C-alpha positions as CSV (number, residue, x, y, z in Angstrom):
1,M,-15.5,49.8,-52.9
2,R,-11.9,50.6,-53.6
3,A,-9.6,47.7,-54.5
4,W,-7.1,48.6,-51.7
5,W,-9.8,48.5,-49.0
6,R,-11.0,45.1,-50.2
7,T,-7.4,43.8,-50.1
8,A,-6.8,45.2,-46.6
9,K,-10.0,43.5,-45.3
10,T,-8.9,40.2,-46.8
11,V,-5.5,40.5,-45.1
12,I,-7.1,41.4,-41.7
13,L,-9.5,38.4,-42.0
14,A,-6.6,36.1,-42.8
15,L,-4.7,37.3,-39.8
16,L,-7.7,36.8,-37.5
17,V,-8.2,33.3,-38.8
18,A,-4.5,32.5,-38.3
19,G,-4.5,33.9,-34.8
20,S,-7.6,31.9,-33.9
21,V,-5.9,28.7,-35.1
22,V,-2.7,29.4,-33.1
23,L,-4.7,30.3,-30.0
24,S,-6.8,27.1,-30.3
25,Y,-3.7,25.0,-30.7
26,A,-2.1,26.6,-27.6
27,L,-5.1,26.0,-25.5
28,W,-5.6,22.3,-26.5
29,S,-1.9,21.5,-26.1
30,G,-1.8,23.1,-22.7
31,N,0.7,25.8,-23.5
32,L,-1.3,28.6,-21.9
33,Q,-0.5,28.1,-18.2
34,G,-3.6,28.7,-16.0
35,G,-6.0,28.5,-18.9
36,A,-9.1,26.4,-19.2
37,E,-10.9,24.9,-22.1
38,I,-14.1,23.1,-23.0
39,G,-14.2,20.9,-26.0
40,L,-14.7,17.5,-27.6
41,T,-11.8,15.0,-27.3
42,Q,-11.4,11.7,-28.9
43,T,-12.3,8.9,-26.6
44,Q,-9.5,6.4,-25.9
45,T,-10.6,3.2,-24.1
46,I,-8.6,1.4,-21.4
47,P,-8.7,-2.4,-21.0
48,Y,-10.2,-3.9,-17.9
49,S,-7.3,-5.2,-15.7
50,T,-7.2,-8.3,-13.5
51,S,-4.1,-7.1,-11.6
52,P,-3.9,-7.3,-8.6
53,S,-6.1,-10.3,-7.8
54,L,-8.4,-10.0,-4.8
55,P,-6.9,-13.0,-3.0
56,S,-3.3,-11.7,-3.4
57,T,-4.1,-8.4,-1.8
58,V,-5.5,-10.2,1.3
59,Q,-2.5,-12.4,1.9
60,P,-0.5,-11.8,5.2
61,Y,1.8,-8.9,5.0
62,E,4.2,-10.7,7.3
63,I,4.4,-13.8,9.5
64,D,6.0,-13.4,12.9
65,V,7.6,-16.6,14.2
66,R,8.8,-17.3,17.7
67,A,10.5,-20.4,19.0
68,G,11.3,-20.1,22.7
69,E,13.0,-16.7,23.1
70,D,14.1,-16.5,19.5
71,Y,12.3,-14.7,16.6
72,T,12.2,-14.3,12.9
73,V,9.9,-12.8,10.3
74,A,8.8,-14.6,7.2
75,R,8.2,-12.1,4.4
76,P,6.0,-12.4,1.2
77,G,7.8,-14.3,-1.5
78,S,10.3,-16.1,0.7
79,A,10.5,-19.9,1.0
80,A,9.5,-19.7,4.7
81,Y,6.5,-17.6,3.9
82,K,5.3,-20.0,1.2
83,A,5.7,-22.9,3.6
84,W,3.7,-21.3,6.4
85,T,0.9,-19.9,4.2
86,G,0.6,-23.3,2.6
87,L,0.3,-24.9,6.0
88,L,-2.4,-22.4,7.1
89,M,-4.5,-22.7,4.0
90,G,-4.5,-26.5,4.3
91,L,-5.2,-26.4,8.1
92,K,-8.1,-28.3,9.6
93,A,-9.5,-26.8,12.8
94,E,-12.4,-27.7,14.9
95,R,-14.3,-26.9,18.1
96,P,-13.9,-23.1,18.1
97,Q,-14.5,-21.4,21.5
98,P,-14.3,-17.7,22.6
99,I,-11.5,-17.0,25.0
100,A,-10.6,-13.9,27.0
101,A,-7.0,-13.4,25.9
102,M,-4.2,-15.0,23.9
103,P,-3.2,-18.1,25.9
104,P,0.2,-17.9,27.6
105,G,2.9,-20.6,27.8
106,A,3.2,-21.5,24.1
107,Q,6.7,-22.8,23.3
108,V,6.2,-21.9,19.6
109,S,3.9,-19.3,18.0
110,V,3.5,-18.4,14.4
111,V,1.4,-15.3,13.9
112,F,0.0,-14.4,10.4
113,Q,-0.6,-10.6,10.2
114,F,-3.3,-9.2,7.9
115,G,-3.8,-5.6,6.8
116,I,-7.6,-5.8,6.7
117,P,-10.1,-7.6,8.8
118,L,-11.0,-11.0,7.4
119,D,-14.6,-12.0,6.8
120,P,-16.3,-14.7,4.8
121,A,-16.4,-12.4,1.7
122,V,-12.7,-11.6,1.5
123,G,-10.9,-14.0,3.9
124,R,-12.5,-17.4,3.4
125,S,-9.3,-19.0,2.0
126,W,-7.5,-18.0,5.3
127,L,-10.3,-18.8,7.7
128,G,-11.0,-22.2,6.2
129,D,-13.8,-24.3,7.6
130,L,-14.3,-21.8,10.5
131,A,-15.0,-18.8,8.2
132,T,-18.6,-18.6,9.4
133,S,-17.6,-19.1,13.1
134,V,-14.8,-16.5,13.3
135,G,-15.7,-14.1,10.4
136,G,-17.8,-12.0,12.8
137,I,-14.9,-10.9,15.0
138,N,-13.1,-8.9,12.2
139,C,-10.0,-11.2,12.4
140,R,-6.7,-9.4,11.8
141,A,-4.3,-12.1,13.0
142,I,-4.2,-15.9,13.1
143,A,-1.8,-17.5,15.6
144,L,-0.7,-21.2,15.5
145,N,0.5,-22.2,18.9
146,A,2.3,-25.2,20.2
147,G,2.8,-25.8,23.9
148,P,3.2,-28.8,26.1
149,G,1.4,-31.8,24.5
150,S,1.1,-33.3,21.0
151,T,-1.5,-31.0,19.4
152,C,-1.6,-27.4,18.3
153,T,-4.2,-24.7,18.7
154,V,-5.1,-21.9,16.4
155,V,-6.3,-18.5,17.8
156,Y,-8.2,-16.0,15.7
157,E,-7.6,-12.4,17.0
158,G,-10.0,-9.7,16.1
159,M,-11.7,-6.5,17.4
160,N,-15.3,-5.7,18.1
161,A,-17.2,-2.5,17.3
162,A,-16.1,-1.0,20.5
163,G,-12.4,-1.5,19.7
164,K,-12.0,-4.3,22.2
165,P,-9.9,-7.3,21.3
166,E,-11.8,-10.6,20.7
167,F,-10.3,-14.1,20.5
168,I,-11.6,-17.5,19.3
169,E,-9.5,-20.6,19.9
170,A,-9.8,-23.9,18.1
171,T,-8.0,-27.2,18.0
172,A,-5.6,-27.5,15.0
173,L,-5.3,-30.9,13.5
174,L,-1.5,-30.5,13.2
175,P,1.3,-32.3,15.2
176,A,3.0,-29.9,17.6
177,S,6.4,-31.5,16.7
178,A,6.1,-30.4,13.1
179,L,5.3,-26.8,14.0
180,M,8.2,-26.7,16.5
181,R,10.7,-28.2,14.0
182,Q,9.8,-25.7,11.2
183,A,9.8,-22.7,13.6
184,Q,13.2,-23.6,15.1
185,Q,14.8,-24.0,11.6
186,D,13.4,-20.6,10.5
187,V,14.6,-18.6,13.5
188,A,18.1,-20.1,13.3
189,A,18.3,-19.3,9.6
190,A,17.3,-15.6,9.9
191,P,17.2,-14.4,13.5
192,Y,15.4,-11.2,14.5
193,A,15.4,-9.0,17.6
194,A,11.9,-8.2,19.0
195,W,10.4,-5.9,21.6
196,S,6.9,-4.9,22.7
197,D,5.8,-1.3,21.9
198,F,2.7,0.8,21.8
199,E,1.6,-0.8,18.5
200,G,2.2,-4.3,19.6
201,E,5.7,-5.6,18.6
202,S,8.6,-4.5,16.5
203,F,11.1,-6.7,14.7
204,V,14.5,-5.9,13.3
205,P,17.0,-8.4,11.8
206,I,20.2,-9.5,13.6
207,H,23.1,-9.2,11.2
208,G,20.6,-8.6,8.5
209,R,21.0,-7.6,4.9
210,M,18.8,-5.9,2.3
211,T,19.3,-4.9,-1.3
212,S,19.4,-1.3,-2.3
213,Y,17.9,-0.9,-5.8
214,V,17.6,1.4,-8.7
215,Y,14.5,0.2,-10.6
216,A,13.3,1.1,-14.1
217,F,9.6,2.0,-14.3
218,T,6.9,2.6,-16.9
219,E,4.2,5.3,-17.0
220,P,0.6,4.6,-18.1
221,S,-0.9,6.5,-21.1
222,I,-2.5,9.5,-19.4
223,M,-5.5,10.3,-21.6
224,P,-7.0,6.8,-21.7
225,L,-6.6,6.6,-17.9
226,V,-8.1,10.0,-17.3
227,Q,-11.1,9.3,-19.6
228,S,-11.8,6.0,-17.9
229,F,-13.1,8.0,-14.8
230,F,-15.9,9.8,-16.8
231,V,-19.3,8.7,-18.1
232,N,-19.0,11.1,-21.0
233,P,-15.2,11.6,-21.7
234,Q,-15.9,13.3,-25.0
235,A,-16.7,16.6,-23.3
236,L,-14.4,17.6,-20.5
237,T,-13.1,20.9,-19.2
238,R,-9.3,21.0,-18.9
239,I,-7.7,23.4,-16.4
240,Q,-3.9,23.9,-16.6
241,E,-3.2,24.8,-13.0
242,S,0.6,25.0,-13.5
243,K,3.2,23.7,-15.9
244,A,3.1,20.3,-14.2
245,V,-0.5,20.1,-12.8
246,T,-3.6,19.5,-15.1
247,I,-7.2,19.0,-14.0
248,W,-9.9,17.4,-16.1
249,T,-13.6,17.7,-15.0
250,D,-17.1,17.2,-16.2
251,G,-18.5,19.5,-13.6
252,S,-19.4,16.5,-11.3
253,R,-16.1,14.8,-10.7
254,A,-12.5,15.7,-11.3
255,V,-9.1,14.1,-12.1
256,Q,-5.8,15.9,-11.3
257,V,-2.6,14.8,-12.8
258,D,0.8,16.0,-11.4
259,R,3.5,15.3,-14.0
260,A,6.2,16.5,-11.6
261,A,5.2,14.2,-8.7
262,L,4.0,11.5,-11.2
263,S,0.7,11.1,-9.3
264,L,-3.0,11.0,-10.1
265,Q,-5.9,12.0,-7.9
266,Y,-9.6,11.3,-8.6
267,E,-12.5,12.9,-6.7
268,D,-16.2,12.2,-6.9
269,P,-18.1,13.9,-4.0
270,N,-21.5,12.7,-5.3
271,A,-23.4,10.2,-3.2
272,S,-24.2,6.9,-5.1
273,T,-27.7,5.6,-4.9
274,A,-26.8,2.2,-6.2
275,P,-23.2,1.1,-5.5
276,A,-21.9,-1.8,-7.5
277,H,-20.8,-3.6,-4.3
278,T,-21.9,-3.6,-0.7
279,D,-18.5,-4.5,0.5
280,D,-16.2,-1.5,0.3
281,Y,-13.0,-3.6,-0.1
282,I,-14.3,-5.5,-3.1
283,A,-15.7,-2.2,-4.5
284,A,-12.2,-0.7,-4.3
285,I,-10.5,-3.6,-6.0
286,D,-13.2,-3.6,-8.8
287,F,-12.6,0.2,-9.3
288,L,-8.9,-0.3,-9.5
289,H,-9.3,-3.0,-12.2
290,A,-11.5,-0.7,-14.2
291,H,-9.1,2.2,-14.1
292,G,-5.7,0.9,-15.1
293,G,-5.1,-1.8,-12.5
294,G,-2.0,-2.0,-10.4
295,P,1.1,-4.2,-9.7
296,M,0.5,-7.8,-8.8
297,D,2.3,-7.5,-5.5
298,L,-0.1,-5.0,-3.8
299,I,-1.3,-5.9,-0.3
300,G,-4.3,-4.1,1.1
301,F,-4.6,-2.3,4.5
302,D,-7.4,-0.4,6.1
303,L,-6.8,2.7,8.2
304,V,-6.3,0.6,11.4
305,G,-3.8,-1.7,9.8
306,M,-1.8,0.7,7.8
307,L,2.0,0.6,8.3
308,T,2.6,4.3,7.6
309,V,1.0,7.5,8.9
310,N,-1.4,9.0,6.4
311,L,-3.1,12.2,7.5
312,N,-5.7,11.9,4.7
313,G,-7.1,8.9,6.4
314,P,-7.9,6.7,3.5
315,S,-10.4,3.8,3.9
316,F,-8.0,1.5,2.2
317,S,-4.4,1.7,1.1
318,F,-2.7,-0.8,-1.2
319,A,1.1,-1.0,-0.6
320,Q,3.6,-2.2,-3.1
321,Y,6.1,-4.9,-2.0
322,V,9.6,-5.6,-3.2
323,D,11.7,-8.5,-1.9
324,G,8.9,-9.0,0.7
325,Y,9.3,-5.5,2.1
326,P,6.7,-2.7,1.8
327,L,7.4,0.6,0.1
328,L,6.8,2.9,3.1
329,S,5.8,6.1,1.3
330,N,2.2,7.2,0.9
331,A,3.1,8.5,-2.5
332,A,3.7,4.9,-3.6
333,D,0.4,3.6,-2.4
334,Y,-3.0,3.2,-4.2
335,N,-5.4,4.9,-1.8
336,F,-9.2,4.8,-1.6
337,Q,-11.7,6.9,0.3
338,M,-15.0,4.9,0.4
339,D,-18.6,5.6,1.3
340,N,-21.0,2.6,1.3
341,G,-19.4,1.0,-1.8
342,H,-18.9,4.4,-3.6
343,V,-15.4,5.6,-4.3
344,M,-15.2,9.2,-3.1
345,E,-11.5,9.7,-3.7
346,F,-8.7,7.6,-5.3
347,D,-5.0,8.5,-5.7
348,R,-2.2,6.5,-7.2
349,P,1.4,6.8,-8.5
350,L,1.9,7.2,-12.2
351,W,4.8,4.8,-12.3
352,E,5.0,1.1,-12.1
353,L,8.2,-0.8,-11.4
354,T,9.5,-3.1,-14.1
355,K,13.0,-4.4,-13.4
356,P,16.1,-3.5,-11.4
357,V,18.9,-1.8,-13.2
358,Q,21.2,-1.7,-10.2
359,A,21.2,-3.8,-7.1
360,T,23.6,-3.6,-4.1
361,S,23.5,-5.7,-1.0
362,V,23.9,-3.7,2.2
363,S,24.1,-4.5,5.9
364,V,21.2,-3.0,7.9
365,L,21.0,-1.7,11.4
366,G,20.5,-4.1,14.2
367,E,18.8,-3.3,17.5
368,D,21.7,-1.5,19.2
369,A,22.7,0.4,16.1
370,L,19.1,1.5,15.5
371,A,18.8,2.8,19.1
372,K,21.9,4.9,18.6
373,A,20.7,6.3,15.3
374,L,17.3,7.2,16.8
375,A,19.1,9.0,19.7
376,K,21.0,11.0,17.2
377,V,18.0,12.0,15.0
378,T,15.8,12.8,18.0
379,G,18.5,14.7,19.8
380,A,18.3,12.5,22.9
381,K,21.2,11.1,24.8
382,T,19.7,7.7,24.9
383,V,16.4,6.2,23.8
384,S,14.4,3.1,24.8
385,L,13.3,1.2,21.7
386,S,10.1,0.1,23.6
387,T,8.9,3.7,23.0
388,F,9.2,3.3,19.2
389,H,7.5,1.1,16.7
390,V,9.7,0.1,13.7
391,E,8.7,-1.2,10.2
392,P,11.6,-2.2,7.9
393,G,11.0,-1.5,4.2
394,Y,11.9,0.6,1.2
395,W,11.7,4.4,0.6
396,P,11.2,5.4,-3.1
397,S,13.1,8.4,-4.4
398,M,13.8,9.8,-7.9
399,E,16.4,12.3,-6.6
400,G,19.6,11.8,-8.6
401,T,18.3,9.1,-10.9
402,K,18.0,9.1,-14.7
403,P,14.6,9.6,-16.3
404,G,12.4,6.5,-16.0
405,Q,14.3,5.3,-13.0
406,I,13.6,5.3,-9.2
407,R,15.8,4.5,-6.3
408,L,14.5,2.1,-3.5
409,L,16.5,2.7,-0.3
410,P,16.3,0.3,2.7
411,V,14.8,2.1,5.6
412,D,13.3,1.8,9.1
413,Y,10.0,3.6,9.3
414,V,9.8,4.7,13.0
415,T,6.9,6.1,14.9
416,N,6.1,6.8,18.5
417,A,2.9,7.2,20.5
418,S,3.0,11.0,20.2
419,G,2.7,10.9,16.4
420,G,6.3,11.4,15.6
421,V,7.6,9.9,12.3
422,W,11.3,9.3,11.4
423,V,12.4,7.5,8.2
424,V,15.9,6.3,8.9
425,N,18.3,4.9,6.3
426,A,18.6,1.3,7.4
427,A,22.2,1.1,6.1
428,T,23.7,4.3,7.5
429,G,21.3,5.5,10.2
430,Q,20.9,8.9,8.6
431,L,17.5,10.6,8.6
432,I,15.8,10.6,5.2
433,A,12.5,12.2,6.2
434,G,10.8,13.4,9.3
435,G,7.3,14.4,10.3
436,M,4.3,13.0,8.3
437,S,5.3,11.4,5.1
């Protein structure tokens, strides 16, 4: 064989090897948009988390206080909230009896609102000695009432399988005078306007203030988090759907990471023959702990109790809270679709708040100003607030912020019986988002 031909073959072989190395690197680093690859990856473990704790996610998401014709709302983290929850957890109640409806005529009522139905498995600390007696009605609210007389009653409000409300009333071993005194102090300190609506009741502060924030946030390490969802994380197929969206799959389940939206979605359509837990809520918490955990201030809601409209219809949604107010965006929630203790779908944000870098106190809309703002955004001459349900909270947005920062805007999340949704800036009355969020 001629020397020049041997040299040419050597050069061609070297070029092929070099090209193969470059191509392999491009695939594994995700530089070939729309490409897919199968290969071994180094396993990176993720520690088991204990945040959030099960009891903290079951705490009341708000406490509605009425003294006569005056109202206030005690929010998580506030001194009033701590005082009322401490009272409920230490309450002694006896002689529970079914009743047809919430008793009228109470001079003072303190209603603890829960996002999920309480049962002996997850709500014993709130149901106390009556957990066995009232756990069967799927209790969603506990009301302390004080009327004429020296004693108080406690009413457990739930719902039966047919969707009908159920009530159990018991005698509370608590002086009525103490309940009245605390309620009157609270409504005087932070008065709210209230009205009945299609969801129950709405509350907005009178001459209220909230803090508009810019928060710093951290992001979890992606690969350890992704690999935690797979039995054999060493052999995964990676699909680069776009510059921002990557999918990992083992052929049975899949994880999608969206770097632009900073979100993760896990799907496992396979039926489980032996779920780890028979209680779906406990199974969801355990799953969250095994896959990165979440903030300590998450509060759990089921589909009935959710504060926002979510067309995906998750079984459970864990909402983040700041200053006692919920983040009212589905993109900020930790959502679960469950089936008999098996997690079919899970999605979460890929950011976790750390500390505020900017905080500004702002006045928020009262009852009349909110009605005018809703008339403007709906195009109506006037509106009746009784046709709207309002949830005050925060709206997260990264628009106009620095990398690693997120803005939390005070908002009123407004819905009506026809399925309309309006997210209104609680300081200016301007529409931030409409339709389904």
